[in-house]
C-alpha positions in Angstrom: 199.5 112.5 180.1 199.0 116.2 180.4 202.3 118.1 180.6 201.3 121.6 181.6 198.1 123.3 182.6 197.3 126.8 183.4 194.3 128.9 184.5 193.2 132.2 186.0 194.2 130.9 189.6 195.9 127.9 191.1 195.0 127.1 194.7 197.8 125.1 196.2 196.0 124.8 199.3 199.2 124.9 201.4 200.3 128.4 200.2 198.7 131.4 199.0 196.5 131.3 195.7 198.6 132.0 192.4 197.0 134.4 190.0 197.7 133.3 186.4 199.1 130.0 187.7 200.4 126.9 186.1 201.1 123.4 187.2 203.8 121.2 185.4 203.4 117.5 185.5 206.4 115.2 185.1 206.5 111.8 183.1 206.1 110.1 186.4 202.6 111.5 187.0 203.9 113.8 189.9 203.9 117.6 190.1 207.1 119.0 188.8 206.4 122.6 189.4 203.7 125.0 190.6 204.0 128.7 189.9 203.1 131.6 187.6 202.4 130.9 183.9 204.5 133.6 182.9 207.3 131.6 184.3 206.4 128.1 183.6 204.5 128.7 180.3 200.6 128.6 179.5 200.6 125.0 178.3 196.9 124.0 178.1 195.3 127.3 179.2 191.9 127.3 180.9 190.2 130.6 180.8 187.9 131.6 183.7 189.0 128.6 185.6 190.6 127.6 188.8 193.1 124.5 189.4 192.7 122.9 192.7 193.9 119.8 194.2 191.7 116.9 193.5 189.1 116.5 196.3 189.9 113.6 198.9 186.6 112.0 199.8 187.5 110.6 203.3 184.1 108.5 203.5 182.3 107.1 200.6 180.3 104.0 199.5 180.6 104.1 195.7 178.7 100.7 195.6 175.5 102.6 196.7 175.5 105.1 193.8 172.1 104.2 192.7 170.6 103.9 196.2 169.1 107.3 196.4 165.8 107.8 198.1 165.5 104.4 199.6 163.8 104.9 202.9 163.8 108.5 203.0 162.4 109.8 206.3 162.7 106.4 208.1 164.4 106.4 211.5 168.0 105.4 211.5 167.6 101.7 212.5 164.8 100.9 210.1 166.5 102.8 207.4 169.8 100.6 207.7 167.6 97.4 208.0 165.8 98.2 204.7 169.1 98.7 202.9 170.5 95.3 204.3 167.4 93.5 202.9 167.6 95.3 199.6 171.3 94.8 198.7 170.9 91.3 199.3 168.9 90.9 196.2 172.2 92.1 194.2 174.9 89.9 192.8 178.5 90.5 192.1 177.9 92.0 188.8 175.2 94.5 189.9 177.8 95.5 192.7 180.3 96.3 190.1 178.0 98.1 187.7 176.7 100.5 190.6 180.3 100.9 191.8 181.3 102.0 188.3 178.8 104.6 188.2 179.8 105.7 191.6 183.6 106.1 190.5 182.6 108.0 187.4 180.3 110.5 189.5 183.3 111.0 192.0 185.6 111.7 189.1 183.1 114.0 187.3 182.8 116.1 190.4 186.6 116.7 190.9 187.1 113.8 193.5 190.3 112.0 192.8 190.8 109.9 196.1 188.3 108.0 198.0 188.5 106.2 201.4 185.7 103.8 200.5 183.7 101.4 202.8 183.1 98.4 200.3 180.4 95.7 201.1 181.4 93.4 198.3 184.9 94.7 197.0 183.3 96.0 193.9 184.6 99.4 194.6 188.2 97.9 193.8 187.3 96.9 190.4 185.5 100.3 189.6 188.3 102.4 190.9 190.9 100.5 189.0 189.0 100.5 185.7 188.2 104.2 185.9 191.2 105.6 187.3 190.1 106.8 190.7 192.7 106.5 193.5 191.2 104.6 196.5 191.6 102.9 199.7 189.1 100.1 199.5 188.1 99.1 203.1 186.4 95.7 202.8 183.5 95.7 205.4 183.1 93.1 208.0 180.5 92.3 210.6 180.0 90.2 213.8 183.0 88.6 215.5 186.7 87.7 214.3 185.3 84.7 212.3 184.2 87.4 209.7 187.7 87.8 208.6 187.8 84.4 207.2 184.1 84.2 206.2 183.9 87.8 204.6 187.2 89.6 204.2 189.4 86.7 203.1 187.4 85.6 200.0 186.6 89.4 199.2 190.5 90.0 199.4 191.3 87.3 197.1 188.7 88.3 194.6 189.9 91.9 194.2 193.5 91.1 194.3 194.2 91.5 190.6 192.8 95.1 191.0 194.9 96.3 193.7 197.8 98.4 193.0 199.8 101.5 194.3 196.8 103.7 193.3 194.0 101.3 194.6 195.1 100.0 198.1 193.5 97.5 200.5 191.9 98.2 203.8 189.5 96.8 206.2 186.2 98.2 207.7 184.8 96.8 210.8 181.3 98.5 210.1 180.4 99.9 213.5 180.5 99.0 217.2 177.0 98.2 217.3 177.6 95.5 214.4 181.0 94.3 215.4 182.4 92.9 218.6 185.5 94.5 220.1 187.5 91.3 219.3 186.6 91.9 215.6 188.2 95.4 215.8 191.1 93.9 217.3 191.6 91.3 214.6 191.4 94.0 212.2 193.9 96.1 213.6 196.2 93.1 213.7 196.0 93.0 209.9 198.3 96.2 209.7 195.8 97.7 207.0 194.1 100.9 207.0 190.7 100.9 209.0 187.7 102.6 208.4 184.6 102.4 210.7 181.4 104.3 211.8 181.3 105.8 215.3 178.6 107.6 217.2 176.3 108.3 214.0 172.9 108.1 215.6 171.3 108.3 219.1 169.5 105.0 218.3 173.1 103.2 218.0 174.2 104.8 221.3 171.2 103.9 223.1 171.4 100.2 221.9 175.0 100.1 222.8 174.6 101.4 226.4 171.1 99.9 227.3 170.2 97.3 224.8 167.2 99.4 224.0 166.5 101.4 220.7 166.8 100.0 217.4 167.8 96.3 217.9 164.6 94.7 216.8 164.7 96.7 213.4 167.8 94.5 212.3 167.5 90.9 210.8 168.2 88.3 213.2 171.8 87.7 213.9 173.2 91.1 212.7 173.8 92.6 216.2 176.2 91.4 218.7 175.2 91.9 222.4 175.2 95.6 223.6 178.5 96.8 225.1 176.9 98.4 228.1 178.8 101.7 226.9 179.5 103.7 223.9 181.7 102.1 221.1 184.5 104.8 221.5 184.8 104.2 225.3 184.7 100.4 224.8 187.3 100.3 222.4 189.5 102.9 224.3 189.2 100.6 227.5 190.4 97.7 225.3 193.4 99.4 223.7 191.7 99.4 220.3 192.0 102.9 219.2 194.9 104.2 217.1 195.9 106.2 214.0 195.2 103.5 211.6 191.4 104.1 212.0 189.3 106.7 210.2 185.7 107.2 211.9 183.1 108.2 210.0 180.4 110.7 211.5 181.1 111.1 215.3 178.0 113.0 215.8 177.0 112.1 219.2 180.3 112.3 221.2 180.9 113.7 224.5 183.9 115.7 225.5 185.9 112.5 227.0 185.3 110.6 223.8 186.7 113.6 221.7 189.6 113.7 224.1 190.1 109.8 223.5 189.8 110.4 219.7 192.6 113.0 219.9 194.8 110.9 222.5 194.9 108.0 220.2 195.1 109.9 216.9 191.9 108.5 215.4 190.8 110.5 212.3 187.2 111.7 211.7 185.4 111.8 208.4 182.9 114.5 208.8 179.8 114.0 206.7 177.4 116.9 207.4 174.9 116.1 204.5 174.3 112.6 205.5 174.1 113.6 209.3 171.4 116.0 208.4 169.3 114.0 205.9 169.2 111.2 208.3 168.2 113.5 211.1 171.3 112.3 213.1 172.5 115.7 214.2 175.3 118.1 213.6 178.9 116.9 214.5 181.1 119.0 216.9 183.4 119.8 214.1 184.9 123.0 215.9 185.6 120.9 218.9 187.0 118.0 217.1 189.5 120.4 215.3 190.4 122.2 218.4 191.2 118.9 220.2 193.7 118.2 217.3 191.7 115.4 215.7 192.5 114.9 212.0 189.3 115.7 210.2 188.5 115.3 206.4 185.2 115.7 204.5 183.3 112.5 203.4 180.2 112.6 201.0 179.0 109.3 202.4 176.9 107.7 199.7 173.7 108.4 197.8 172.0 105.9 200.2 171.9 108.8 202.8 173.1 111.8 200.7 171.9 112.9 197.2 175.1 112.7 195.6 178.9 112.5 195.4 179.1 116.3 195.2 182.1 117.7 197.5 181.1 121.3 196.4 177.7 120.7 198.3 179.6 119.1 201.2 181.8 122.0 201.7 179.0 124.2 201.8 176.9 122.1 204.2 180.1 122.0 206.5 180.1 125.7 206.4 176.4 126.0 207.1 176.3 123.3 209.8 179.4 124.9 211.7 178.0 128.4 211.5 174.5 127.6 212.6 175.9 125.5 215.5 178.2 128.2 216.8 175.9 131.0 215.8 178.7 132.9 214.1 179.5 133.6 210.5 183.3 133.1 211.0 182.8 129.5 212.7 184.2 128.1 209.3 185.7 129.8 206.4 185.8 129.0 202.8 189.5 128.5 202.9 189.1 126.1 205.9 186.1 124.0 204.2 188.5 123.7 200.9 191.4 122.4 203.2 189.0 119.7 204.8 188.0 118.5 201.4 191.5 118.1 200.2 194.5 118.1 202.7 192.1 117.3 205.4 190.9 114.1 203.8 194.3 113.3 202.8 195.6 113.6 206.4 192.7 111.4 207.6 193.6 108.6 205.2 197.3 108.8 205.9 197.9 110.0 202.2 199.0 113.6 202.9 202.5 112.9 201.5 201.0 112.0 198.2 197.8 113.9 197.6 195.8 116.9 199.0 197.8 119.9 197.8 199.6 121.2 194.8 203.1 120.7 195.6 206.3 119.6 193.9 206.6 115.9 194.1 202.9 115.3 195.1 200.8 113.1 192.8 199.4 115.3 189.9 195.7 114.8 191.1 194.0 117.9 189.7 190.6 119.4 189.3 190.2 122.1 186.9 186.9 124.1 187.6 185.2 126.9 185.4 183.3 129.7 187.0 183.0 131.7 184.0 179.3 131.5 183.8 178.8 132.1 187.5 178.3 135.5 189.6 181.9 135.1 191.1 183.7 136.3 187.9 185.4 138.9 187.7 187.4 137.4 190.6 187.6 138.9 194.0 188.6 135.7 196.0 189.0 132.6 194.1 188.8 130.4 197.2 185.4 131.5 198.1 184.4 131.3 194.4 185.4 127.6 194.3 183.6 126.8 197.5 180.6 128.8 197.4 180.1 128.7 193.6 181.4 125.5 192.4 179.5 122.4 191.2 180.0 119.0 189.6 178.9 120.5 186.1 181.5 123.2 186.4 184.3 120.8 186.5 186.2 120.9 183.2 188.4 117.9 183.8 189.8 115.7 186.4 193.4 114.5 186.4 194.9 111.4 188.5 198.7 110.9 188.1 198.6 113.6 185.5 196.1 111.5 183.3 192.7 112.7 182.2 190.2 110.6 184.0 187.1 112.8 183.5 186.1 115.9 181.3 183.0 117.8 180.9 180.7 116.6 178.1 181.6 112.9 178.7 178.4 110.8 178.7 178.1 107.9 180.9 175.2 106.3 179.3 176.4 102.8 179.6 177.2 103.0 183.2 174.0 104.6 184.1 172.1 101.8 182.3 174.0 99.2 184.1 173.3 100.7 187.6 169.6 101.5 186.7 169.1 97.7 185.8 170.8 96.8 189.3 168.5 99.4 191.1 165.5 97.9 189.3 166.3 94.5 191.0 166.4 96.2 194.6 162.9 97.6 194.0 161.3 94.4 192.7 
């Protein structure tokens, strides 16, 4: 347990930056005080550094940590279908090995909380072992019988790994792979729900007309088309609500944005994944203007090169400014908020994480910018967002306990994940 840390700057997110700031951590792993080091003491001092709330990754798949490059350049439907086929070659041990590397890479990059969509449940094992805070949404597909066929056995398998820090959720994958009845059954569980909405034009075409990417999928994977988009279909059946965090929402019309806002559905904005897959640019500004809770998500290396929240913040800025044609469309401070408090709000964890405030969990990232062009300091927020990178993270704390620090070698985790990757390439 680290009792007191200080740095050149502390960025509470809610509140002004604190020059020569410090964070005191209680024995309960919560923040006891935030203020000037002159008042609280220097403790463990980090020169040339900034202390920020641990990043909250609102949408991840840590079980896909070694899937990078598979199918790059394929259209969305064939790309997903290829991943379905390849991951069927893995066993539970492989999935855990990959998830461990994913959890380590998140922590190494300053991410302390993930809202993870988990195909096998391995994310729960990895998060528990490595000290990552997580809501592990177990993925289901098809109709309501999927809860008995997929969800129940996974839940039983990961039960020993669940705790106050690693919590259970459910993930009906998407409206094109799940019936509305399955969404209803998932909501009845009373758990956090993660899903994918309106990511690609291909899925929208399939849902509305039955044309598009349907033939790309293995037989039995896609229910009958709904005749309308997923958001509209679920809203019509009373199946939208605040328990849901929806990744992507790239191709949403004005009425669908209003439905998300009306029913308090949160959105995980994944600008890098949307760009790499050629899906488009989500209407971030309009979602925020409508009052939708929005956080940032890295998605996974299956669609994005890394669990790098610094790159994600910059991509969010680039996409927002390019879409609007204005340099003030998304400020660095707003991007930082999306990566911290925004993600916490999306996941319903804002009372616990996302800012540096008394009583919050002591989830921190300490970032060195000493070797960058942003020192001497002008604006520490801009420096972190535009100049930060995973290799600048000095250490990451969860509940006041050091879970990652610069210089740690993850050779064992890398070897295990690479062995699993080799099976998918066979």
